C-alpha positions as CSV (number, residue, x, y, z in Angstrom):
1,M,-133.9,-5.7,-185.4
2,R,-130.8,-4.2,-183.9
3,I,-130.6,-0.4,-183.6
4,S,-127.2,1.1,-184.2
5,S,-125.5,3.0,-181.3
6,N,-125.4,6.0,-183.6
7,K,-129.1,5.9,-183.9
8,I,-129.6,5.6,-180.2
9,I,-127.2,8.5,-179.4
10,G,-128.9,10.6,-182.1
11,E,-132.3,10.0,-180.6
12,R,-130.9,11.1,-177.2
13,I,-129.5,14.3,-178.8
14,S,-132.8,15.0,-180.4
15,K,-134.7,14.4,-177.1
16,F,-132.5,16.7,-175.1
17,R,-132.5,19.3,-177.9
18,K,-136.3,19.4,-178.0
19,S,-136.5,19.4,-174.2
20,R,-134.5,22.6,-174.3
21,G,-136.9,24.1,-176.9
22,Y,-134.3,24.3,-179.7
23,T,-135.1,23.8,-183.3
24,Q,-132.3,22.1,-185.3
25,Q,-131.6,25.5,-186.8
26,E,-131.2,27.2,-183.5
27,F,-129.1,24.3,-182.1
28,S,-126.9,24.2,-185.1
29,E,-126.0,27.9,-184.7
30,K,-125.3,27.4,-181.0
31,I,-122.8,24.5,-181.5
32,N,-121.4,25.6,-184.8
33,L,-122.6,22.7,-186.9
34,S,-124.8,22.8,-190.0
35,V,-128.4,21.8,-189.8
36,T,-127.6,18.9,-192.1
37,E,-124.9,17.7,-189.7
38,I,-127.4,18.0,-186.8
39,S,-130.0,16.1,-188.8
40,N,-127.5,13.4,-189.8
41,L,-126.4,13.0,-186.1
42,E,-130.0,12.7,-184.9
43,C,-130.8,10.2,-187.6
44,G,-127.7,8.1,-186.7
45,K,-126.1,8.6,-190.1
46,N,-122.9,10.3,-188.8
47,N,-120.5,9.4,-186.1
48,L,-120.2,11.8,-183.2
49,S,-116.8,13.5,-183.0
50,Y,-115.2,14.3,-179.7
51,S,-115.4,18.0,-180.3
52,S,-119.1,17.8,-181.3
53,L,-119.8,15.7,-178.2
54,V,-118.3,18.3,-176.0
55,N,-120.1,21.2,-177.7
56,I,-123.5,19.3,-177.6
57,C,-123.1,18.4,-173.9
58,N,-122.1,21.9,-173.0
59,E,-125.0,23.5,-174.8
60,L,-127.6,20.9,-173.6
61,D,-126.1,20.8,-170.1
62,V,-125.9,17.0,-170.0
63,C,-123.1,14.7,-169.1
64,P,-121.5,12.7,-172.0
65,C,-122.6,9.5,-170.2
66,Q,-126.2,10.6,-170.7
67,L,-125.8,10.7,-174.4
68,L,-123.5,7.7,-174.9
69,S,-125.0,5.2,-172.4
70,G,-128.3,6.6,-171.3
71,A,-127.1,6.7,-167.8
72,I,-129.0,9.6,-166.1
73,K,-129.8,8.3,-162.7
74,K,-127.6,8.4,-159.6
75,N,-128.2,4.8,-158.8
76,V,-127.3,1.7,-160.7
77,D,-130.8,0.2,-160.6
78,G,-132.4,3.1,-162.4
79,N,-129.6,3.1,-165.1
80,I,-130.0,-0.6,-165.6
81,I,-133.8,-0.2,-166.1
82,D,-133.2,2.7,-168.6
83,L,-130.7,0.7,-170.6
84,V,-132.9,-2.4,-170.7
85,R,-135.8,-0.3,-172.0
86,E,-133.7,0.6,-175.0
87,L,-133.3,-3.0,-176.0
88,S,-135.7,-4.8,-178.4
89,E,-138.1,-7.4,-176.9
90,S,-135.9,-10.2,-178.2
91,E,-132.8,-8.6,-176.7
92,Q,-134.6,-8.2,-173.4
93,E,-135.5,-11.9,-173.4
94,I,-131.9,-12.9,-174.1
95,L,-130.7,-10.6,-171.2
96,Y,-133.3,-12.1,-168.9
97,K,-132.1,-15.7,-169.7
98,L,-128.5,-14.6,-169.1
99,L,-129.5,-13.2,-165.7
100,L,-131.4,-16.3,-164.8
101,A,-128.4,-18.5,-165.8
102,Y,-126.1,-16.2,-163.7
103,F,-128.3,-16.5,-160.6
104,N,-128.8,-20.2,-161.0
105,T,-125.0,-20.7,-160.8
106,K,-124.5,-18.7,-157.6
């Protein structure tokens, strides 16, 4: 089962919001979106606009790359591991086979 990028981004927004101790209501007031819009973003139902992305990142003190790609580490290895963890088991297996094929042709 493939998870949409909106859903993944929404889960990241929710995670960062909760880590800052904000309820959806508090967060919505800080970034000037309705609670419904916050809920829809976190559930992956709505696309994230550029202005909302900027406001969310500013309020949560995160880089847009953290929300969009999950990249939060300063080294490539750590970011690769984080991205792979977000894949389903079958997607991880496909990626593994691709990497094996790549290394076997070197």
